[in-house]
C-alpha positions as CSV (number, residue, x, y, z in Angstrom):
1,M,-9.0,24.8,-11.2
2,K,-5.6,25.1,-12.8
3,T,-3.8,24.4,-9.5
4,L,-5.8,21.2,-9.0
5,E,-4.8,20.0,-12.4
6,L,-1.1,20.9,-11.7
7,K,-1.3,19.0,-8.4
8,R,-2.7,15.9,-10.1
9,A,-0.1,16.1,-12.9
10,R,2.7,16.3,-10.3
11,K,1.4,13.3,-8.5
12,Q,1.1,11.3,-11.7
13,K,4.7,12.1,-12.6
14,R,5.9,10.9,-9.2
15,K,3.8,7.8,-9.6
16,M,5.3,7.0,-13.0
17,R,8.8,7.7,-11.7
18,I,8.3,5.1,-8.9
19,R,6.5,2.5,-11.1
20,K,9.2,2.3,-13.7
21,R,11.7,1.1,-11.1
22,I,9.7,-1.4,-9.1
23,S,7.8,-4.5,-10.1
24,G,6.2,-7.4,-8.2
25,T,6.4,-11.1,-8.6
26,A,4.4,-13.9,-7.0
27,S,7.2,-14.5,-4.4
28,C,7.9,-10.8,-3.9
29,P,4.7,-8.8,-4.7
30,R,4.3,-5.1,-5.0
31,L,2.3,-3.6,-2.1
32,S,0.4,-0.7,-3.6
33,I,-1.3,1.8,-1.3
34,F,-4.1,4.2,-2.2
35,K,-5.3,6.9,0.2
36,S,-8.6,8.6,-0.1
37,N,-9.8,11.3,2.3
38,R,-11.7,8.6,4.3
39,Y,-10.1,5.2,3.7
40,V,-6.9,3.4,3.0
41,Y,-6.6,0.6,0.5
42,L,-3.7,-1.8,0.1
43,Q,-3.1,-4.4,-2.6
44,A,-0.4,-7.1,-3.1
45,V,0.1,-7.3,-6.9
46,D,1.9,-9.8,-9.0
47,D,3.0,-7.7,-12.0
48,T,4.2,-10.7,-14.1
49,T,0.7,-12.2,-14.4
50,G,-1.2,-9.0,-13.6
51,H,-3.2,-10.5,-10.7
52,T,-3.9,-9.1,-7.3
53,L,-2.8,-11.6,-4.6
54,L,-4.5,-9.9,-1.7
55,G,-6.5,-6.7,-1.3
56,M,-7.7,-5.0,1.9
57,S,-9.2,-1.7,2.8
58,T,-10.4,0.1,5.9
59,A,-13.8,0.4,4.2
60,H,-14.7,-3.3,4.2
61,G,-14.0,-6.5,6.1
62,D,-12.5,-7.0,9.5
63,T,-10.6,-3.6,9.4
64,K,-13.8,-1.6,8.7
65,G,-13.8,0.5,11.8
66,L,-10.3,1.9,11.4
67,K,-9.8,5.6,10.7
68,Q,-7.2,7.3,8.5
69,N,-4.7,8.2,11.2
70,V,-1.2,6.9,12.1
71,E,-2.3,4.6,14.9
72,D,-5.0,2.8,12.9
73,A,-2.8,2.7,9.8
74,L,-0.2,0.8,11.9
75,K,-2.9,-1.7,12.9
76,F,-4.1,-1.9,9.3
77,G,-0.6,-2.6,8.0
78,Q,0.0,-5.2,10.6
79,A,-3.3,-7.0,9.8
80,F,-2.4,-6.9,6.1
81,G,1.1,-8.3,6.8
82,E,-0.3,-11.1,8.9
83,K,-2.6,-12.2,6.0
84,L,0.3,-12.0,3.6
85,K,2.4,-14.1,5.9
86,A,-0.4,-16.7,6.0
87,M,-0.1,-16.8,2.2
88,S,3.7,-17.7,2.7
89,V,4.9,-14.4,1.4
90,N,7.9,-13.0,3.4
91,K,9.3,-10.3,1.1
92,A,7.6,-7.5,-0.9
93,V,8.4,-4.1,-2.5
94,F,6.5,-1.1,-1.4
95,D,4.8,1.2,-3.9
96,R,3.8,4.5,-2.2
97,N,1.8,5.4,-5.4
98,G,3.0,9.0,-5.6
99,N,2.3,9.8,-2.0
100,L,5.0,11.2,0.3
101,Y,6.5,8.6,2.6
102,H,5.4,9.9,6.0
103,G,2.3,9.8,8.2
104,V,-0.2,7.2,7.2
105,V,1.8,5.7,4.3
106,K,4.8,5.2,6.6
107,A,2.7,3.7,9.3
108,V,1.2,1.1,7.0
109,A,4.6,0.1,5.8
110,D,5.9,-0.1,9.4
111,G,2.9,-2.2,10.4
112,A,3.6,-4.7,7.6
113,R,7.2,-4.8,8.8
114,K,6.0,-5.6,12.3
115,A,4.1,-8.5,10.9
116,G,7.3,-9.9,9.4
117,I,7.3,-8.7,5.8
118,E,10.6,-7.5,4.5
119,F,11.0,-4.5,2.1
């Protein structure tokens, strides 16, 4: 049990280290990713007002059948980026939420870039 607590504490420290440097606005929102063992969740957040502009997950909606692998994460990021472009948002900051930037997290960011979102 002690190793699990240590792992959570390390992730929390990474998360706070990232969050103190980045912040989102309405024109340049913060894209926050959350990974569970089964699904991927992505939100576009305006930190100045505290509102979520857009939220998607692989658990609900039109991206429901996607798995948590690199190929599907690329499709998920691209779908999210297209919806964000439809809201006339062209630029964003990426919040990896304490996760390492590889695999699924990197694929989601690359998918959003393919849709035309700049980081």
